[in-house]
Every structure is written in C-alpha cells, then in structure tokens.
C-alpha positions in Angstrom: -6.5 8.1 -0.5 -7.6 4.9 -2.1 -6.9 1.5 -0.6 -5.7 0.6 2.9 -4.3 -2.6 4.4 -5.9 -3.6 7.7 -4.3 -5.3 10.7 -5.4 -8.7 9.4 -2.4 -8.5 7.0 -0.3 -11.7 7.4 2.8 -10.2 5.6 2.5 -12.8 2.8 4.5 -10.6 0.4 1.9 -11.0 -2.4 0.7 -7.4 -2.8 4.0 -5.5 -3.0 5.3 -6.8 -6.3 2.0 -6.6 -8.1 1.5 -2.9 -7.5 2.2 -1.0 -10.7 2.9 2.3 -8.9 5.1 1.0 -6.1 2.5 2.2 -3.6 2.9 -0.8 -1.2 5.8 -1.1 1.1 6.6 -2.9 4.4 5.6 -0.8 7.3 6.5 -1.2 11.0 4.4 -4.4 11.4 2.4 -4.9 8.2 2.4 -3.7 4.6 1.1 -0.2 4.0 -0.2 1.6 1.0 1.0 5.1 0.2 -2.2 7.0 -0.7 -0.3 9.4 -2.9 0.8 6.6 -5.2 -2.3 4.3 -5.1 -4.5 4.6 -8.1 -6.4 1.3 -7.5 -4.6 0.1 -10.6 -6.5 2.5 -12.8 -4.8 2.9 -16.2 -3.0 -0.5 -15.6 -5.6 -3.2 -14.8 -9.4 -3.5 -14.5 -9.3 -4.1 -10.8 -6.8 -3.5 -8.0 -4.2 -6.4 -8.2 -3.4 -6.3 -4.5 -7.1 -6.9 -3.6 -7.4 -9.6 -6.2 -4.4 -11.6 -4.9 -4.6 -11.0 -1.2 -5.3 -14.4 0.5 -6.9 -12.9 3.6 -8.8 -10.1 2.0 -7.3 -7.4 4.2 -7.2 -4.6 1.6 -10.2 -2.3 1.3 -11.2 1.1 0.2 -10.1 3.8 2.7 -11.5 6.8 0.8 -13.6 6.6 -2.4 -12.0 8.4 -5.3 -13.6 8.6 -8.8 -11.9 7.0 -11.8 -11.1 10.5 -13.0 -9.3 11.4 -9.7 -7.4 8.1 -9.8 -6.3 8.6 -13.5 -5.3 12.2 -12.6 -3.1 10.8 -9.8 -1.6 8.3 -12.3 -0.8 11.1 -14.7 1.1 13.1 -12.0 3.1 9.9 -11.1 4.1 9.5 -14.7 5.2 13.1 -15.2 
C-alpha cells in the first residue's frame, strides 16, 4: 500500500487523470487508490501528483514503502 484518499474527498476529479499508473478510480462515494498500482509516482515524478494537486489535501500515506519497494512495484506494472 502507498497512498489513500480520505473521506474528505470532494470528488473534484483532479487526481484521477494525473496518476501515471491508473491507480485512482471512482469508488462508491469517493475516489480510491488501488494499492497494487500506486507507486507514489516513483519513476515518473519527484512527488505524488495526486497529493500535489489535491485542493483539500485528502490524500496521505496509508503504509510506508521504501523507494526501492515502489520502484519494484512499478517494474511489475510495466512487465
């Protein structure tokens, strides 16, 4: 797991299109992040784009993963 969207999400639609791994989708009530696809933008950007652009700052770390773990996940997604 990496990032998670909290209930403060206002469904502004900013996060979904900026995710390079298509990890963000609309859930039942709010957007959700698929932890198997979230690499916190490692290998693409210096910081998570969803966090950077979220107007209500509702995206936070759910479980800490090392940069190596995130890059390994990215490699699996690209294979």
